[in-house]
C-alpha positions as CSV (number, residue, x, y, z in Angstrom):
1,M,-78.3,-92.5,48.9
2,T,-75.8,-93.9,51.5
3,F,-77.1,-96.1,54.2
4,Q,-75.8,-94.5,56.4
5,G,-77.7,-91.1,55.7
6,F,-81.3,-93.3,55.6
7,H,-80.2,-94.6,59.3
8,S,-79.4,-90.4,60.6
9,D,-83.0,-89.6,59.9
10,L,-84.4,-92.2,60.8
11,L,-82.5,-91.0,64.2
12,V,-83.6,-87.8,63.2
13,L,-87.2,-88.7,62.9
14,A,-87.3,-90.5,66.2
15,Q,-85.8,-87.7,68.3
16,A,-88.3,-85.1,67.0
17,D,-90.6,-87.1,67.5
18,G,-90.0,-88.1,70.7
19,G,-88.7,-84.7,72.1
20,G,-85.6,-86.9,72.9
21,K,-87.2,-89.2,75.8
22,S,-86.3,-93.0,76.9
23,I,-88.6,-95.8,76.6
24,L,-89.0,-95.4,80.5
25,Q,-89.9,-92.1,80.0
26,H,-92.6,-92.3,78.2
27,I,-94.1,-95.3,80.5
28,A,-93.3,-93.4,83.2
29,S,-95.9,-90.3,81.7
30,G,-98.6,-93.2,82.2
31,G,-99.0,-92.6,85.0
32,P,-100.0,-95.0,87.9
33,I,-102.6,-96.8,85.5
34,G,-99.6,-96.9,83.6
35,L,-97.4,-99.0,86.1
36,I,-100.5,-101.5,86.4
37,I,-100.5,-102.2,82.6
38,I,-96.6,-102.9,83.5
39,L,-97.2,-104.9,86.9
40,L,-99.8,-107.0,84.4
41,S,-97.2,-107.5,81.9
42,F,-94.8,-109.5,84.5
43,A,-97.6,-111.1,86.2
44,A,-98.1,-112.6,82.2
45,V,-94.9,-113.0,81.3
46,A,-94.8,-115.6,85.2
47,L,-97.8,-117.1,84.1
48,V,-96.5,-117.9,80.7
49,V,-93.4,-119.4,81.9
50,M,-95.2,-121.8,84.3
51,H,-98.1,-122.5,81.6
52,S,-94.8,-123.6,79.4
53,I,-93.0,-125.6,82.0
54,Q,-96.5,-127.4,83.1
55,I,-98.4,-127.9,80.2
56,R,-96.3,-130.6,78.8
57,L,-96.7,-134.9,78.4
58,V,-93.9,-135.5,80.5
59,K,-95.5,-133.7,83.3
60,L,-99.0,-134.3,82.8
61,A,-98.4,-138.2,81.9
62,P,-94.7,-138.5,82.8
63,T,-93.6,-142.5,80.5
64,E,-92.5,-143.5,84.2
65,Q,-96.8,-143.4,85.8
66,F,-97.9,-144.5,82.7
67,E,-95.5,-148.1,82.5
68,R,-95.8,-148.3,86.3
69,L,-100.2,-147.8,85.5
70,R,-100.3,-150.6,83.4
71,D,-97.5,-152.8,84.9
72,L,-99.8,-152.9,88.0
73,L,-103.7,-153.1,85.9
74,T,-102.3,-156.3,84.0
75,R,-101.6,-157.8,87.7
76,R,-104.7,-157.0,88.6
77,E,-103.5,-155.0,91.0
78,L,-106.4,-152.7,91.6
79,D,-105.3,-151.7,95.1
80,N,-101.8,-150.9,94.6
81,A,-102.8,-148.6,91.2
82,R,-105.3,-146.9,93.3
83,A,-102.2,-146.1,96.1
84,Y,-99.9,-145.2,93.6
85,C,-102.5,-142.7,92.2
86,D,-102.9,-141.2,95.4
87,S,-99.3,-140.3,96.4
88,E,-98.4,-137.2,96.4
89,S,-95.2,-137.6,95.1
90,H,-97.0,-139.0,91.9
91,D,-99.4,-136.5,91.4
92,S,-100.2,-135.6,87.7
93,F,-102.9,-135.6,85.1
94,L,-102.9,-139.0,84.5
95,T,-103.3,-140.9,88.1
96,R,-105.4,-138.2,89.2
97,V,-107.5,-139.3,86.3
98,I,-106.9,-143.0,86.9
99,G,-107.2,-142.2,90.5
100,T,-110.6,-141.0,91.1
101,A,-111.7,-143.4,88.3
102,L,-110.7,-146.4,90.5
103,T,-112.2,-145.1,93.5
104,R,-115.1,-144.5,92.8
105,C,-115.8,-148.2,91.0
106,A,-114.1,-149.1,95.2
107,R,-117.1,-147.8,96.2
108,S,-120.0,-148.9,94.0
109,P,-121.6,-152.0,94.1
110,F,-120.7,-152.2,89.8
111,G,-117.2,-152.1,90.7
112,L,-115.4,-152.3,87.8
113,L,-118.4,-152.4,85.1
114,E,-118.7,-148.5,85.4
115,F,-114.9,-148.0,84.7
116,R,-115.3,-146.5,81.7
117,G,-117.7,-144.0,82.3
118,A,-115.7,-143.3,85.3
119,L,-113.0,-142.9,83.8
120,E,-114.9,-140.7,80.7
121,E,-115.8,-138.4,84.0
122,S,-112.9,-138.1,85.5
123,G,-111.2,-137.2,82.1
124,R,-113.7,-134.3,81.9
125,D,-112.7,-132.7,85.1
126,Q,-109.4,-133.2,85.1
127,V,-109.6,-131.1,80.9
128,G,-111.9,-128.8,82.6
129,R,-109.1,-127.2,85.8
130,L,-106.3,-127.8,82.9
131,Y,-108.6,-124.8,81.0
132,R,-109.7,-123.0,84.0
133,S,-105.9,-122.5,84.9
134,T,-105.3,-120.3,81.9
135,E,-108.1,-118.0,83.1
136,G,-105.9,-115.8,84.7
137,L,-104.2,-115.3,80.6
138,S,-107.6,-114.8,79.9
139,L,-108.3,-111.9,82.9
140,I,-105.2,-110.1,81.1
141,V,-106.4,-110.5,77.6
142,T,-109.4,-108.2,79.3
143,V,-108.0,-106.2,81.5
144,A,-105.1,-104.6,79.6
145,P,-107.0,-102.7,77.2
146,M,-109.9,-101.7,79.3
147,L,-107.1,-100.6,81.8
148,G,-105.1,-98.0,78.3
149,L,-108.9,-97.3,77.7
150,L,-109.1,-95.5,81.4
151,G,-106.2,-93.6,81.4
152,T,-107.4,-92.2,77.8
153,V,-110.3,-91.0,79.2
154,L,-109.1,-89.8,82.4
155,G,-106.4,-88.3,80.0
156,M,-108.8,-86.1,77.8
157,V,-111.0,-85.4,81.2
158,G,-107.5,-83.9,82.4
159,A,-106.8,-82.0,79.1
160,F,-110.4,-80.8,79.2
161,N,-110.1,-79.4,82.8
162,T,-106.7,-77.6,81.9
163,L,-108.5,-75.7,79.0
164,G,-111.7,-74.9,81.3
165,S,-109.7,-73.6,83.6
166,S,-107.3,-71.7,81.5
167,S,-108.0,-67.9,80.7
168,G,-110.0,-67.2,77.8
169,G,-110.3,-71.4,76.9
170,F,-106.5,-71.2,75.4
171,A,-104.0,-73.0,77.3
172,K,-99.7,-73.5,76.3
173,P,-99.1,-77.3,74.9
174,D,-96.9,-77.5,77.9
175,E,-100.3,-77.5,80.4
176,L,-101.9,-79.8,78.3
177,A,-98.6,-82.5,77.9
178,S,-99.6,-83.8,80.7
179,S,-102.9,-85.1,80.5
180,I,-102.4,-86.2,76.4
181,A,-99.5,-88.3,77.9
182,V,-101.6,-90.3,80.1
183,A,-104.1,-91.0,77.1
184,L,-102.0,-92.5,74.6
185,I,-99.3,-94.0,76.7
186,T,-102.1,-95.6,78.7
187,T,-104.0,-97.0,74.9
188,V,-99.9,-98.2,74.2
189,L,-99.4,-99.6,77.5
190,G,-102.7,-101.7,77.5
191,L,-102.4,-102.9,73.6
192,V,-98.6,-104.2,73.8
193,V,-99.5,-106.8,77.2
194,A,-102.8,-107.4,75.1
195,I,-101.7,-108.9,72.1
196,P,-99.4,-110.7,72.8
197,V,-101.3,-112.1,75.8
198,S,-103.4,-113.1,74.0
199,A,-101.3,-115.2,71.2
200,A,-100.2,-116.8,74.2
201,L,-104.1,-117.8,76.1
202,V,-104.5,-119.8,72.0
203,F,-101.2,-121.0,71.8
204,F,-101.8,-123.0,75.2
205,R,-105.5,-123.7,74.9
206,N,-104.1,-125.6,71.8
207,R,-101.0,-127.2,73.3
208,I,-104.2,-128.5,75.9
209,D,-106.1,-130.3,73.6
210,S,-103.1,-131.9,71.9
211,V,-101.1,-132.9,75.3
212,T,-105.1,-134.6,76.5
213,S,-105.4,-136.1,73.2
214,E,-102.6,-138.0,73.8
215,V,-103.3,-139.2,77.1
216,A,-106.1,-140.0,76.1
217,V,-104.7,-142.9,73.7
218,M,-102.8,-144.0,77.3
219,T,-105.8,-144.0,79.3
220,E,-107.8,-146.4,76.5
221,E,-105.1,-148.9,76.9
222,L,-105.3,-148.8,80.9
223,L,-108.9,-149.4,80.3
224,G,-108.5,-152.5,77.8
225,L,-107.0,-154.1,80.4
226,V,-109.1,-152.9,82.3
227,E,-111.8,-154.4,80.8
228,S,-109.8,-157.7,79.1
229,H,-110.3,-158.5,82.9
230,Q,-112.9,-157.9,83.7
231,S,-114.3,-160.2,80.4
232,N,-112.1,-162.8,81.5
233,A,-113.8,-163.7,85.0
234,Q,-116.5,-163.5,83.6
235,R,-116.3,-166.4,80.6
236,G,-114.6,-168.4,83.5
237,Q,-117.5,-168.3,85.7
238,A,-119.4,-171.1,84.0
239,P,-122.9,-171.3,84.8
240,Q,-124.2,-173.5,87.2
241,Q,-126.3,-176.7,86.2
242,P,-128.9,-177.6,88.6
243,V,-127.9,-181.5,89.2
244,R,-130.3,-184.2,88.0
245,R,-130.9,-187.0,91.2
246,P,-132.3,-190.1,89.2
247,A,-135.8,-190.9,90.2
248,V,-136.3,-193.0,93.1
249,A,-139.3,-195.3,92.8
250,P,-141.7,-195.3,96.3
251,T,-141.3,-198.3,98.7
252,G,-143.5,-200.7,97.8
253,A,-144.4,-199.6,93.9
254,P,-143.7,-202.4,91.5
255,R,-140.4,-201.8,88.9
256,A,-140.7,-201.4,85.6
């Protein structure tokens, strides 16, 4: 059998199996539930594009911001570093973590002594925020197959209603076709949407772990600068020794 003959046989089988329907016609046979699943697929594509742009090291911790913060903390310009982080034009994962920690230290009576704890707490908050940003994809992964199952149930209910209303309990195939189409197509659409979106969800959560680990290395370097200044300041304050005054003999007392 030649390749052309095999290809023609496949076309014949596809026409016989699909009844000559196009993909759009199959999707349209899914009814309103199929349309909702298609809308979810467009939302999933938009979220995937958005996360592909945002969950990157150059977005979460731009090199120029790290260099600027390192320069300010090296010169111990903590107020300028905090103002730099609070600026809307410099908003990023890195500046939110450092800015929140510096603000907490500025308001605390312990000052920079709790900078490490404040940095770890703000880092956990920002990592949790990144994970929550992927909840949209997680919701689509859950809802899409459930909608497909709902369409399947409704299609089977419609098919049995058609059988029940037909004379003698026998219905023509064309009377059952629309209900069975809803039952099958919605399940297919739900799985087609859920499977790639679940893979994308795992990919982005792994990327969050990878990128935040690299940001943690940056914040550890900035933390080292602050702690080195703190230790130098503590060593520079020598303990004050009590001043010893020469003993003065009482007036009129004999001297040795």
